[in-house]
Each structure stands twice: as C-alpha cells, then as structure tokens.
Backbone as JSON, one array per atom type, in Angstrom:
{
  "sequence": "MHENQPPASLRAPIGRALVTGASRRVGRATAVEFARSGLDLAITYRTDEAGCRETAAFAVDAARAAGFAIAPEVLRLDLCDIASVERVAAAVERGGVDCIVHNASTYAPAAMGSIAAQDFESLYRGEVVSPALLTQSLRGALGRARIAAGAAVVFYSDIYALGKPRVGFTPYIVAKAAVRALAEQLAVELAPAVRVHCIAPGVIAWPDDDAPGAVSDEIKRATLARTPLARAGTPEEAAKLVRFLVLEASYLTGNTIRIDGGRALR",
  "N": [[61.66, 103.67, 61.6], [64.05, 105.83, 63.05], [67.21, 106.63, 61.57], [69.33, 106.73, 63.36], [68.5, 105.35, 65.53], [68.72, 102.38, 67.53], [68.27, 98.92, 66.49], [65.16, 97.34, 67.36], [65.58, 95.18, 69.05], [67.93, 95.71, 70.31], [69.79, 97.67, 72.69], [70.27, 101.23, 73.16], [73.49, 102.9, 73.27], [75.17, 103.48, 76.42], [76.82, 105.58, 76.73], [79.76, 107.3, 75.46], [83.05, 106.65, 74.38], [86.36, 107.86, 73.89], [89.11, 106.37, 72.53], [92.46, 106.37, 72.11], [94.96, 105.26, 69.78], [94.02, 102.66, 68.9], [94.37, 100.46, 67.25], [95.44, 98.01, 67.85], [96.56, 95.57, 70.31], [96.54, 96.83, 73.64], [94.9, 99.09, 73.21], [93.0, 98.14, 71.36], [91.85, 96.03, 72.88], [90.74, 97.52, 74.96], [88.83, 99.1, 73.62], [87.07, 97.09, 72.74], [86.27, 96.0, 75.19], [84.94, 98.2, 76.32], [82.85, 98.46, 74.44], [81.48, 96.1, 74.88], [80.46, 96.72, 77.31], [78.6, 98.58, 76.72], [79.3, 101.09, 75.72], [79.52, 103.47, 73.15], [81.88, 104.38, 70.56], [84.73, 106.41, 69.74], [87.54, 105.91, 67.95], [91.07, 105.9, 67.44], [93.82, 106.01, 65.09], [97.24, 106.12, 63.96], [98.89, 105.24, 61.82], [97.96, 102.7, 61.12], [95.29, 102.17, 59.7], [93.69, 100.07, 58.74], [93.9, 98.17, 60.8], [92.63, 99.57, 62.84], [90.05, 99.81, 61.87], [89.37, 97.16, 61.86], [89.35, 96.73, 64.61], [87.11, 98.29, 65.2], [85.11, 96.74, 63.97], [85.25, 94.39, 65.51], [84.44, 95.5, 67.93], [81.8, 96.29, 67.41], [80.61, 93.78, 67.09], [81.02, 92.72, 69.66], [79.52, 94.47, 71.22], [76.96, 94.03, 70.17], [76.58, 91.36, 70.9], [76.28, 91.72, 73.58], [73.94, 93.03, 73.68], [73.77, 95.66, 72.77], [73.67, 98.41, 70.45], [76.07, 99.9, 68.55], [78.01, 102.44, 66.84], [80.94, 102.79, 65.87], [83.29, 105.45, 65.46], [85.97, 106.02, 63.34], [89.06, 107.53, 63.41], [91.85, 109.38, 62.18], [94.75, 110.17, 63.96], [97.48, 112.1, 64.69], [99.63, 112.57, 67.11], [101.78, 114.24, 67.22], [101.17, 116.36, 65.69], [99.6, 119.28, 65.91], [97.43, 120.33, 64.49], [96.13, 117.99, 63.66], [95.35, 116.97, 66.12], [93.51, 118.93, 66.87], [91.56, 118.6, 64.88], [90.58, 116.03, 65.46], [89.59, 116.46, 68.05], [87.47, 118.23, 67.5], [85.82, 116.59, 65.92], [85.17, 114.52, 67.71], [83.88, 115.93, 69.72], [81.53, 116.69, 68.45], [80.07, 114.34, 68.41], [79.83, 113.83, 71.06], [81.24, 112.87, 74.26], [82.12, 110.75, 76.92], [84.23, 109.66, 78.25], [87.83, 109.57, 78.09], [90.5, 107.72, 76.89], [93.8, 107.82, 76.98], [95.65, 106.14, 75.25], [97.44, 105.84, 73.09], [100.86, 105.65, 72.26], [104.45, 105.92, 72.08], [106.89, 103.62, 72.21], [110.04, 103.95, 72.65], [113.37, 103.18, 72.35], [116.45, 104.79, 73.31], [119.71, 105.23, 73.24], [122.03, 106.44, 75.64], [124.19, 109.01, 74.73], [123.59, 109.01, 72.11], [121.31, 110.43, 71.96], [119.07, 112.83, 70.69], [117.8, 116.22, 70.59], [115.3, 116.13, 69.39], [114.37, 113.62, 70.07], [113.53, 113.85, 72.75], [111.67, 115.95, 72.42], [109.69, 115.05, 70.58], [108.59, 112.84, 71.9], [107.67, 114.03, 74.26], [105.78, 115.77, 73.21], [103.92, 113.93, 72.1], [103.2, 112.33, 74.31], [102.47, 114.03, 76.4], [101.91, 116.87, 75.81], [100.03, 116.97, 73.57], [97.97, 115.1, 74.47], [97.15, 116.57, 76.75], [96.16, 118.94, 75.59], [94.14, 117.88, 73.98], [92.41, 116.82, 75.9], [91.74, 119.19, 77.23], [90.35, 120.51, 75.17], [88.08, 118.95, 75.05], [86.81, 119.22, 77.43], [84.38, 120.5, 77.93], [82.48, 118.81, 76.7], [82.93, 116.52, 78.22], [81.97, 117.42, 80.62], [79.3, 117.09, 80.29], [78.74, 114.46, 80.65], [77.2, 111.22, 80.42], [77.4, 108.75, 81.67], [76.98, 106.76, 84.62], [78.9, 106.9, 86.7], [80.13, 109.26, 86.19], [82.15, 111.56, 84.22], [85.37, 110.56, 82.87], [88.94, 110.44, 82.59], [91.68, 108.68, 81.36], [95.07, 108.02, 81.73], [98.23, 106.66, 80.6], [101.08, 105.84, 82.28], [104.16, 104.43, 83.26], [105.71, 101.7, 84.92], [108.43, 101.93, 85.07], [108.85, 104.6, 85.13], [108.22, 105.28, 87.63], [110.13, 105.34, 89.74], [111.83, 103.27, 89.0], [114.09, 103.45, 87.05], [115.05, 102.73, 83.65], [117.73, 101.6, 81.81], [118.7, 103.04, 78.72], [116.37, 104.2, 77.78], [115.83, 106.93, 78.16], [114.48, 109.45, 77.12], [111.85, 108.43, 76.79], [111.16, 107.47, 79.39], [111.31, 109.83, 80.9], [109.26, 111.33, 79.68], [107.06, 109.7, 80.34], [107.07, 109.94, 83.1], [106.27, 112.57, 83.31], [103.68, 112.28, 82.41], [102.35, 111.14, 84.57], [102.44, 113.3, 86.38], [100.9, 115.1, 84.93], [98.38, 113.82, 84.97], [97.76, 113.96, 87.7], [97.65, 116.73, 88.02], [95.5, 117.42, 86.3], [93.48, 116.06, 87.57], [92.87, 117.75, 89.63], [92.38, 120.18, 88.29], [90.13, 119.58, 86.68], [88.2, 118.69, 88.39], [85.02, 119.04, 90.1], [83.82, 117.61, 88.1], [85.06, 115.77, 86.41], [86.74, 112.72, 86.65], [90.11, 111.69, 86.97], [92.46, 109.33, 86.0], [95.47, 107.41, 86.34], [97.41, 104.9, 84.93], [100.01, 102.64, 85.53], [101.69, 100.49, 83.8], [103.43, 97.32, 83.93], [104.95, 94.77, 82.21], [102.77, 94.36, 79.68], [101.89, 92.19, 77.69], [104.5, 91.27, 75.58], [106.67, 93.39, 73.59], [106.42, 93.17, 70.0], [108.64, 91.05, 68.13], [109.93, 92.42, 66.09], [109.6, 95.03, 66.71], [110.26, 98.4, 68.0], [112.11, 98.44, 71.01], [111.94, 95.74, 71.43], [112.64, 92.69, 73.16], [115.05, 90.3, 74.29], [114.89, 86.69, 74.75], [116.3, 86.06, 77.02], [116.21, 88.42, 78.54], [113.48, 88.54, 78.95], [113.08, 86.27, 80.57], [114.57, 87.05, 82.82], [113.16, 89.3, 83.65], [110.64, 88.22, 84.31], [111.42, 86.62, 86.38], [111.71, 88.45, 88.37], [109.17, 89.18, 88.84], [106.46, 88.83, 90.87], [104.04, 87.45, 90.14], [104.93, 86.04, 88.03], [104.54, 86.13, 85.23], [103.75, 87.77, 82.1], [101.36, 90.43, 81.76], [98.09, 90.68, 80.19], [96.59, 92.29, 77.32], [93.82, 92.28, 77.64], [93.5, 92.13, 80.41], [94.49, 94.62, 81.2], [92.58, 96.2, 79.92], [90.25, 95.57, 81.34], [90.85, 96.75, 83.79], [90.84, 99.45, 83.03], [88.15, 99.69, 82.28], [86.91, 99.32, 84.79], [87.88, 101.59, 86.17], [86.72, 103.66, 84.71], [83.92, 103.13, 84.63], [83.11, 102.28, 87.16], [84.66, 103.22, 89.35], [83.8, 105.52, 91.07], [84.52, 107.23, 93.14], [87.2, 107.8, 92.96], [90.09, 109.43, 92.08], [92.94, 110.99, 90.55], [94.9, 109.15, 91.23], [97.7, 106.9, 90.75], [97.84, 103.79, 89.39], [99.38, 100.73, 89.6], [99.79, 98.12, 87.27], [101.23, 95.39, 87.15], [101.86, 92.81, 87.88], [103.09, 92.71, 90.33], [105.69, 93.48, 89.95], [106.92, 95.93, 90.71], [107.58, 95.55, 93.33], [109.95, 94.27, 93.53]],
  "CA": [[62.67, 103.85, 62.66], [65.07, 106.82, 62.74], [68.45, 105.93, 61.21], [70.25, 106.68, 64.5], [67.96, 104.51, 66.59], [69.15, 100.99, 67.42], [67.2, 97.95, 66.24], [64.29, 97.17, 68.51], [66.08, 94.14, 69.94], [69.18, 96.16, 70.92], [69.7, 98.91, 73.47], [71.14, 102.34, 72.8], [74.69, 102.98, 74.12], [75.04, 104.23, 77.68], [77.75, 106.7, 76.67], [80.71, 107.22, 74.35], [84.44, 106.73, 74.81], [87.45, 108.08, 72.93], [90.29, 105.54, 72.83], [93.49, 106.63, 71.12], [95.84, 104.12, 69.52], [93.14, 101.49, 69.1], [94.51, 99.5, 66.16], [95.92, 96.7, 68.29], [97.02, 95.41, 71.68], [95.72, 97.35, 74.74], [93.87, 99.96, 72.68], [91.93, 97.31, 70.81], [91.16, 95.33, 73.97], [89.95, 98.5, 75.7], [87.67, 99.43, 72.81], [86.14, 95.96, 72.76], [85.72, 95.92, 76.55], [83.96, 99.28, 76.44], [81.7, 98.12, 73.62], [80.76, 95.04, 75.6], [79.81, 97.37, 78.46], [77.56, 99.47, 76.24], [79.78, 102.4, 75.3], [79.88, 103.72, 71.77], [83.32, 104.63, 70.49], [85.55, 107.08, 68.74], [88.84, 105.26, 68.11], [92.02, 106.55, 66.55], [95.05, 105.36, 64.63], [98.16, 107.04, 63.29], [99.28, 104.67, 60.53], [97.3, 101.42, 60.83], [93.85, 102.36, 59.55], [93.03, 98.76, 58.6], [93.81, 97.58, 62.12], [91.64, 100.3, 63.62], [88.72, 99.44, 61.36], [89.13, 95.81, 62.36], [88.94, 96.92, 66.0], [85.72, 98.77, 65.18], [84.24, 95.61, 63.66], [85.22, 93.54, 66.71], [83.67, 96.2, 68.96], [80.38, 96.19, 67.04], [80.18, 92.41, 67.39], [80.99, 92.55, 71.11], [78.38, 95.23, 71.72], [75.74, 93.35, 69.76], [76.44, 90.15, 71.73], [75.86, 92.17, 74.91], [72.63, 93.65, 73.57], [73.87, 97.09, 72.45], [73.96, 98.81, 69.08], [77.01, 101.02, 68.51], [78.52, 102.79, 65.51], [82.24, 103.41, 66.15], [83.88, 106.42, 64.53], [87.4, 105.76, 63.18], [89.69, 108.8, 63.12], [93.31, 109.43, 62.16], [95.29, 111.1, 64.94], [98.93, 112.19, 64.84], [99.81, 113.36, 68.33], [102.85, 115.22, 67.02], [100.63, 117.37, 64.78], [98.54, 119.96, 66.64], [96.25, 120.43, 63.63], [95.46, 116.7, 63.72], [94.71, 116.91, 67.45], [92.34, 119.82, 66.84], [90.52, 117.99, 64.04], [89.97, 114.93, 66.2], [88.8, 117.04, 69.15], [86.22, 118.75, 66.95], [84.99, 115.47, 65.49], [84.68, 113.8, 68.88], [82.94, 116.79, 70.43], [80.25, 116.65, 67.74], [79.35, 113.12, 68.79], [79.79, 113.71, 72.51], [82.21, 111.95, 74.84], [82.0, 110.57, 78.36], [85.54, 109.34, 78.8], [88.96, 109.55, 77.17], [91.62, 106.85, 77.27], [95.0, 108.22, 76.24], [96.43, 104.91, 75.12], [98.47, 105.94, 72.05], [102.17, 105.89, 72.85], [105.6, 105.46, 71.32], [107.86, 102.97, 73.09], [111.21, 104.19, 71.82], [114.68, 103.17, 73.0], [117.4, 105.83, 72.9], [120.92, 105.0, 74.03], [122.74, 107.63, 76.07], [125.28, 109.29, 73.82], [123.03, 109.18, 70.76], [120.01, 111.1, 72.11], [118.96, 114.16, 70.1], [116.71, 117.03, 71.15], [114.05, 115.67, 68.8], [113.9, 112.43, 70.8], [112.77, 114.35, 73.89], [110.57, 116.82, 72.01], [108.59, 114.31, 69.97], [107.93, 112.03, 72.93], [106.93, 114.92, 75.17], [104.6, 116.24, 72.47], [102.95, 112.87, 71.96], [102.76, 111.75, 75.58], [102.04, 115.02, 77.38], [101.32, 118.11, 75.29], [98.81, 116.73, 72.8], [96.89, 114.6, 75.33], [96.64, 117.65, 77.6], [95.35, 119.84, 74.77], [92.94, 117.15, 73.56], [91.52, 116.79, 77.07], [91.25, 120.55, 77.43], [89.36, 120.81, 74.14], [86.88, 118.15, 75.25], [86.35, 119.32, 78.82], [82.96, 120.84, 77.93], [81.73, 117.59, 76.41], [83.06, 115.65, 79.39], [81.11, 117.97, 81.65], [77.93, 116.65, 80.03], [78.81, 112.99, 80.61], [75.97, 110.49, 80.73], [77.62, 107.52, 82.42], [76.57, 106.92, 86.01], [80.02, 107.26, 87.57], [80.64, 110.57, 85.8], [83.2, 111.58, 83.2], [86.68, 110.08, 83.31], [90.07, 110.47, 81.67], [92.68, 107.69, 81.78], [96.39, 108.14, 81.13], [99.17, 105.57, 80.83], [102.49, 106.09, 82.57], [104.94, 103.2, 83.14], [106.33, 101.46, 86.22], [109.82, 102.37, 85.03], [108.85, 106.04, 85.41], [107.84, 105.42, 89.03], [111.22, 104.98, 90.63], [112.62, 102.14, 88.52], [114.62, 103.85, 85.73], [115.54, 101.65, 82.79], [118.82, 102.05, 80.94], [118.46, 103.04, 77.29], [115.04, 104.73, 77.44], [115.72, 108.2, 78.89], [113.37, 110.33, 76.72], [110.57, 107.77, 77.05], [110.89, 107.43, 80.83], [111.06, 111.2, 81.35], [107.92, 111.69, 79.23], [106.05, 108.96, 81.1], [107.02, 110.55, 84.43], [105.45, 113.77, 83.17], [102.28, 111.85, 82.27], [101.8, 110.99, 85.92], [102.23, 114.64, 86.91], [99.76, 115.67, 84.21], [97.15, 113.21, 85.48], [97.48, 114.52, 89.02], [97.24, 118.12, 87.84], [94.16, 117.48, 85.71], [92.51, 115.59, 88.56], [92.48, 118.94, 90.39], [91.84, 121.17, 87.37], [88.85, 119.19, 86.1], [87.26, 118.3, 89.45], [84.55, 117.69, 90.43], [83.05, 117.03, 87.01], [85.79, 114.73, 85.69], [87.74, 111.93, 87.37], [91.31, 111.45, 86.16], [93.2, 108.17, 86.49], [96.73, 107.1, 85.68], [97.8, 103.5, 85.05], [101.43, 102.4, 85.29], [101.84, 99.06, 83.52], [104.69, 96.63, 83.72], [104.87, 94.13, 80.9], [101.43, 93.96, 79.25], [102.26, 91.58, 76.41], [105.83, 91.7, 75.16], [106.72, 94.0, 72.26], [106.69, 92.25, 68.91], [110.08, 90.84, 67.94], [110.48, 93.39, 65.14], [109.18, 96.36, 67.13], [111.19, 99.11, 68.88], [112.03, 97.98, 72.39], [111.86, 94.28, 71.51], [113.6, 92.16, 74.14], [115.5, 88.92, 74.06], [114.33, 85.69, 75.65], [117.04, 86.15, 78.29], [115.65, 89.54, 79.3], [112.13, 88.14, 79.36], [113.2, 85.36, 81.73], [115.04, 87.82, 83.97], [112.06, 90.17, 84.09], [109.62, 87.4, 84.97], [111.98, 86.14, 87.64], [111.51, 89.52, 89.35], [107.74, 89.49, 88.88], [105.84, 87.84, 91.75], [103.05, 86.61, 89.46], [105.72, 85.18, 87.12], [104.08, 86.14, 83.84], [103.34, 89.07, 81.57], [99.93, 90.67, 81.74], [97.47, 90.63, 78.87], [95.82, 93.49, 76.99], [92.46, 92.17, 78.19], [93.56, 92.48, 81.84], [94.6, 96.08, 81.26], [91.3, 96.76, 79.51], [89.3, 95.41, 82.44], [91.16, 97.78, 84.77], [90.34, 100.71, 82.49], [86.68, 99.67, 82.38], [86.56, 99.55, 86.19], [88.15, 102.97, 86.54], [85.79, 104.55, 84.02], [82.5, 102.86, 84.86], [82.76, 101.91, 88.53], [85.45, 103.88, 90.4], [83.18, 106.84, 91.11], [85.13, 108.07, 94.18], [88.64, 107.64, 92.8], [90.67, 110.34, 91.11], [94.3, 111.47, 90.83], [95.8, 108.09, 91.67], [98.42, 106.1, 89.77], [97.64, 102.39, 89.75], [100.29, 99.81, 88.91], [99.33, 96.8, 86.82], [102.59, 94.9, 86.81], [102.1, 91.49, 88.46], [103.94, 92.84, 91.52], [107.07, 93.77, 89.55], [107.46, 97.08, 91.45], [107.99, 95.14, 94.68], [111.29, 93.68, 93.49]],
  "C": [[63.7, 104.87, 62.19], [66.4, 106.12, 62.51], [69.43, 105.83, 62.37], [69.72, 105.85, 65.66], [68.47, 103.08, 66.42], [67.99, 100.1, 67.04], [66.41, 97.69, 67.52], [64.84, 96.18, 69.52], [67.35, 94.55, 70.67], [68.98, 97.48, 71.64], [70.63, 99.98, 72.91], [72.37, 102.35, 73.71], [74.42, 103.79, 75.38], [75.94, 105.45, 77.7], [78.71, 106.48, 75.52], [82.12, 107.46, 74.87], [85.34, 107.06, 73.63], [88.63, 107.25, 73.39], [91.31, 105.82, 71.74], [94.4, 105.41, 70.97], [95.12, 102.8, 69.64], [93.3, 100.42, 68.03], [94.88, 98.11, 66.63], [96.18, 96.71, 69.79], [96.04, 96.03, 72.7], [94.61, 98.26, 74.23], [92.7, 99.19, 72.11], [91.15, 96.62, 71.92], [90.28, 96.28, 74.76], [88.69, 98.87, 74.93], [86.63, 98.32, 72.86], [85.48, 95.81, 74.14], [84.67, 97.0, 76.78], [82.69, 98.95, 75.66], [80.83, 97.07, 74.3], [79.98, 95.61, 76.78], [78.77, 98.39, 78.03], [77.99, 100.86, 75.85], [80.0, 102.44, 73.79], [81.3, 104.27, 71.75], [83.7, 105.63, 69.41], [86.95, 106.51, 68.96], [89.8, 105.81, 67.06], [93.2, 105.64, 66.21], [95.96, 106.44, 64.09], [98.53, 106.53, 61.91], [98.46, 103.44, 60.14], [95.78, 101.58, 60.78], [93.12, 101.02, 59.47], [92.87, 98.09, 59.95], [92.74, 98.25, 62.97], [90.22, 99.96, 63.16], [88.37, 98.0, 61.77], [88.7, 95.86, 63.82], [87.48, 97.36, 66.06], [84.75, 97.62, 64.9], [84.13, 94.66, 64.85], [84.33, 94.17, 67.78], [82.17, 96.12, 68.67], [79.84, 94.81, 67.39], [80.05, 92.19, 68.9], [79.8, 93.27, 71.72], [77.08, 94.52, 71.39], [75.51, 92.1, 70.61], [75.97, 90.5, 73.13], [74.53, 92.91, 74.88], [72.63, 95.13, 73.26], [74.14, 97.3, 70.96], [74.88, 100.03, 69.11], [77.46, 101.25, 67.07], [79.84, 103.51, 65.69], [82.68, 104.36, 65.04], [85.39, 106.2, 64.52], [88.06, 107.04, 62.68], [91.2, 108.67, 63.08], [93.78, 110.51, 63.12], [96.8, 110.99, 64.97], [99.19, 113.13, 66.0], [100.96, 114.36, 68.23], [102.42, 116.36, 66.1], [99.43, 118.04, 65.46], [97.28, 120.1, 65.8], [95.45, 119.13, 63.64], [94.72, 116.55, 65.05], [93.44, 117.75, 67.45], [91.21, 119.24, 66.0], [89.81, 116.87, 64.78], [89.11, 115.45, 67.34], [87.46, 117.54, 68.64], [85.28, 117.63, 66.54], [84.38, 114.74, 66.68], [83.64, 114.63, 69.62], [81.56, 116.77, 69.77], [79.41, 115.44, 68.15], [79.18, 112.96, 70.28], [80.81, 112.7, 73.01], [82.06, 111.93, 76.35], [83.32, 110.21, 79.03], [86.58, 109.33, 77.69], [89.99, 108.59, 77.73], [92.79, 107.21, 76.38], [95.95, 107.03, 76.17], [97.58, 105.02, 74.13], [99.8, 106.34, 72.67], [103.25, 105.39, 71.9], [106.63, 104.91, 72.29], [109.2, 102.96, 72.35], [112.5, 104.14, 72.64], [115.56, 104.3, 72.46], [118.62, 105.72, 73.79], [121.59, 106.33, 74.4], [124.0, 107.8, 75.21], [124.81, 109.5, 72.4], [121.69, 109.9, 70.8], [120.08, 112.5, 71.51], [117.8, 114.91, 70.75], [115.35, 116.55, 70.64], [113.48, 114.46, 69.53], [113.06, 112.85, 72.01], [111.52, 115.09, 73.43], [109.4, 116.04, 71.43], [107.85, 113.45, 70.99], [107.12, 112.9, 73.87], [105.68, 115.46, 74.49], [103.52, 115.15, 72.43], [102.38, 112.34, 73.26], [102.09, 112.75, 76.51], [101.28, 116.18, 76.75], [100.01, 117.85, 74.57], [97.69, 116.11, 73.62], [96.3, 115.67, 76.24], [95.73, 118.57, 76.81], [94.06, 119.17, 74.3], [91.93, 117.1, 74.71], [90.92, 118.16, 77.33], [90.15, 120.89, 76.43], [88.03, 120.1, 74.39], [86.29, 118.28, 76.66], [84.87, 119.69, 78.89], [82.09, 119.63, 77.68], [81.79, 116.62, 77.59], [82.15, 116.13, 80.52], [79.64, 117.61, 81.48], [77.83, 115.12, 79.99], [77.52, 112.35, 81.08], [76.19, 109.26, 81.61], [77.45, 107.77, 83.92], [77.69, 107.38, 86.92], [80.57, 108.64, 87.28], [81.78, 110.45, 84.81], [84.53, 111.11, 83.77], [87.71, 110.24, 82.19], [91.12, 109.51, 82.23], [93.97, 107.92, 81.0], [97.21, 106.88, 81.42], [100.56, 106.11, 81.09], [103.23, 104.76, 82.38], [105.61, 102.95, 84.48], [107.78, 101.91, 86.24], [109.95, 103.88, 85.23], [108.46, 106.33, 86.85], [108.92, 104.88, 89.95], [112.01, 103.77, 90.23], [113.19, 102.47, 87.13], [115.22, 102.67, 84.97], [116.59, 102.2, 81.83], [118.39, 101.97, 79.48], [117.13, 103.62, 76.85], [114.81, 106.11, 78.06], [114.59, 109.09, 78.4], [111.99, 109.74, 77.01], [110.21, 107.81, 78.53], [110.58, 108.83, 81.36], [109.65, 111.65, 80.92], [106.84, 110.98, 80.05], [105.97, 109.45, 82.55], [106.16, 111.81, 84.4], [103.98, 113.42, 83.01], [101.63, 111.71, 83.64], [101.51, 112.36, 86.54], [101.03, 115.31, 86.24], [98.45, 115.12, 84.74], [96.78, 113.79, 86.84], [97.0, 115.97, 88.9], [95.82, 118.23, 87.3], [93.09, 116.96, 86.67], [92.01, 116.75, 89.42], [91.79, 119.96, 89.47], [90.43, 120.86, 86.92], [87.81, 118.75, 87.14], [86.21, 119.4, 89.65], [83.88, 116.97, 89.27], [83.71, 115.82, 86.37], [86.77, 114.04, 86.62], [88.91, 111.65, 86.43], [92.13, 110.33, 86.8], [94.5, 108.01, 85.7], [97.07, 105.64, 85.96], [99.28, 103.38, 84.71], [101.62, 100.91, 85.05], [103.28, 98.59, 83.62], [104.63, 96.04, 82.32], [103.43, 93.7, 80.65], [101.59, 93.47, 77.82], [103.6, 92.14, 75.97], [105.76, 92.43, 73.82], [106.97, 92.94, 71.2], [108.19, 92.18, 68.64], [110.72, 91.86, 67.0], [110.11, 94.83, 65.5], [110.26, 97.05, 67.95], [111.01, 98.64, 70.32], [111.87, 96.49, 72.54], [112.95, 93.75, 72.43], [113.9, 90.7, 73.84], [114.81, 87.97, 75.04], [115.02, 85.75, 77.01], [116.48, 87.27, 79.15], [114.24, 89.21, 79.77], [112.19, 87.25, 80.6], [113.63, 86.12, 82.98], [113.94, 88.71, 84.53], [111.01, 89.37, 84.84], [110.11, 86.83, 86.29], [111.83, 87.17, 88.76], [110.04, 89.94, 89.47], [107.03, 88.44, 89.72], [104.81, 86.93, 91.06], [103.65, 85.82, 88.31], [105.19, 85.08, 85.7], [103.85, 87.58, 83.4], [101.82, 89.2, 81.68], [99.4, 90.6, 80.32], [96.76, 91.95, 78.6], [94.41, 93.46, 77.59], [92.45, 92.5, 79.68], [93.69, 93.98, 82.03], [93.27, 96.73, 80.92], [90.26, 96.66, 80.61], [89.56, 96.43, 83.54], [90.64, 99.14, 84.3], [88.82, 100.78, 82.62], [86.23, 99.94, 83.82], [86.75, 101.02, 86.56], [87.13, 103.93, 85.93], [84.36, 104.36, 84.5], [82.12, 102.59, 86.31], [83.46, 102.72, 89.61], [85.01, 105.33, 90.56], [83.77, 107.77, 92.17], [86.65, 107.92, 94.16], [89.1, 108.63, 91.74], [92.09, 110.71, 91.54], [95.28, 110.42, 91.26], [96.53, 107.46, 90.48], [98.38, 104.65, 90.23], [98.57, 101.52, 88.92], [99.54, 98.55, 88.49], [100.56, 96.1, 86.26], [102.89, 93.52, 87.39], [102.98, 91.52, 89.69], [105.38, 93.21, 91.22], [107.69, 94.91, 90.35], [107.96, 96.72, 92.84], [109.41, 94.6, 94.72], [112.22, 94.55, 92.66]]
}
C-alpha cells in the first residue's frame, strides 16, 4: 500500500480545510467537526503549538471514528508577520485546500484615552490584511476544490461590529467591521469559483478569567438577560454552522450570519 493511501478499512478525505487559530475553543471544535465530516486539515497556531497538536490528535480520532483517514498538518502562523503568512500559504498550497476558516483573532480591550496607533495597526493587520493576502495566495488552489458544494472561505466578524458598539474595544470593533466588508468584497472578487461567508458571533463561550476581555459575573448575567436564548453559545455550535456553510450552503455567498442566541434583537 502506498504510504499516502488510507488503510483499507478507512476512506480517503473528501477535501482539505485550512483552519487558523486551531489550538483551542472554536478553532479546535471546527477542526474536529471538519475531520468528522471527512476533511483533512492544515491547522495553525501562533504560540500554543502543544494545543494545536492536541487538536490534530483529536481530529484524527474523530475522522477515524467516522471512517476517514486524515493526516493534519500543523503550522505556525503569525498574522502580524507577512513572511509567516507567505510561508503558510506556500505550505498549504502544496497540499491543496478546499476551504479556509479565518478563525485566528485577538480579542483586545483598549480604553479610550490610552489607545495607540499600534493598537489599530496590529489588529487591522491580523484581522484584515493578512487574511486577505492569505486568501489571495490560495485562490488558485481554491479554484481546484474537490468538495461538492465548491470552495469556501469563512471569516469571523462580531455582533458588536454590526451596529452594537461596545465601550472599551474601539480598535477591535473597527477591525471586525472591516472583516465584514472584506468578506463581501471577496464574495464578488472570487465568484463564481469560491463562496465567501461571514459569521458574527455573540458570546461563544466566555473568555477565560485570566484572558484579555474577561468579564465579571455581573456582566455575564446582564448579557444573558438581553439574550433571548438566555445562555452563551458553545464552540461546537459555532463549528456546526461553519460546517454547514462550507459543505452544504452551495447557493449562499456574501452574507453575514449572526450566531448570538438572539442577542442582536435586544
């Protein structure tokens, strides 16, 4: 048996996905959901290599349980470093890619009065510039997509960038608003070969207590009181939406879809 062939009892992958920021939370859940659906993976991290390799192991197990053999590629990606973006694009192109999920993000508070130019520049580079350049570099590979619904790119904005500004997060919110504009622009630029989707989450699992943007129990209660479904979402719920958009939503492109438990209604 050729070394790249799957064991006789397992099927070959149906395609390959690039998921950035896959060491934990939504990125990890998305990678595992894709693996379960038969997609091989290229997954990236910036600092948490061990977490990303753990994600790869979980994905292999999930794929095997579903009858697929995959071999995830783990890559370091610093979205603020163009050379790093170029290296990852070249590595992913060699293996082929059918979809990209731009999940990597920095959730960074910045109080008005203490904001520096670097706060805007680094967030814009990581949220908009590098994802745009990475997608551009991989457009040829996406044009050769194997999945039945066709190639897809998924971006993450934020419900607070869709008409609900949040005090204390100006550079982050401005960058996430630009992400939505980028998704709409690429939906036109890359059509008809590539579908482009944008997801605007509300609370999808609370930030860790020691993480930037961590919130108090009082704020959590107030937020849930304004959320019709009265709870935070889970990474797995976000991952299932991504899977649907990539593998099933064959006549959908350029839209921004809220996953917020109805929070935008209040």
